[in-house]
C-alpha positions in Angstrom: 1.0 6.9 -10.0 -0.1 7.7 -13.6 2.2 10.7 -14.2 -0.8 13.1 -13.9 0.4 15.2 -11.0 3.3 17.6 -10.8 5.1 19.1 -8.0 6.7 22.8 -7.3 10.3 23.2 -6.9 12.7 26.0 -6.9 14.7 26.7 -9.8 17.9 29.1 -9.7 17.8 32.0 -12.4 21.4 33.2 -11.7 22.1 36.0 -9.3 18.5 36.8 -9.6 17.3 34.6 -6.9 14.9 31.6 -7.8 11.7 30.9 -9.2 9.0 28.2 -8.5 8.4 26.0 -11.4 6.1 22.9 -11.8 7.8 19.5 -12.6 6.6 16.0 -13.2 6.6 13.7 -10.1 9.8 11.3 -10.3 9.7 7.6 -11.3 10.9 6.7 -7.6 8.3 8.4 -5.8 5.4 7.1 -8.0 6.9 3.4 -7.5 7.1 4.1 -3.8 3.4 5.2 -3.8 2.3 2.2 -5.6 4.1 -0.1 -2.9 2.4 1.8 0.0 -0.9 1.4 -1.7 -0.2 -2.4 -2.3 0.7 -2.7 1.4 -2.1 -0.8 2.8 -4.5 -3.0 0.6 -2.6 -6.1 1.4 -2.0 -7.0 -2.1 1.2 -9.0 -1.5 -0.1 -11.2 1.6 -0.7 -14.9 1.1 -2.5 -15.0 4.7 -6.3 -15.6 4.1 -8.3 -13.9 7.2 -11.2 -16.1 7.9 -13.8 -15.3 10.8 -15.6 -18.5 11.4 -18.1 -18.8 14.3 -19.8 -22.1 14.9 -20.1 -25.0 17.2 -17.9 -28.0 16.9 -19.9 -31.2 17.2 -18.1 -34.6 17.8 -19.6 -37.6 16.2 -19.8 -40.7 18.6 -18.3 -38.8 21.4 -19.1 -41.7 23.7 -16.6 -43.9 21.8 -13.5 -41.5 22.5 -11.5 -42.6 25.4 -10.5 -40.2 28.2 
């Protein structure tokens, strides 16, 4: 995402064939990687997951009609 990595690609050198060269990773690939990391770590969700375990106690339970 920071532009620190490079990928290998083939470049034509005419009739002699092709050669392997390193190029910088494209901007769209870096953006896609950032989006996937954000989805993985749930950076764009508004839901809050809470795991609450406890007992429910009703005050004045005898006053509640059936």
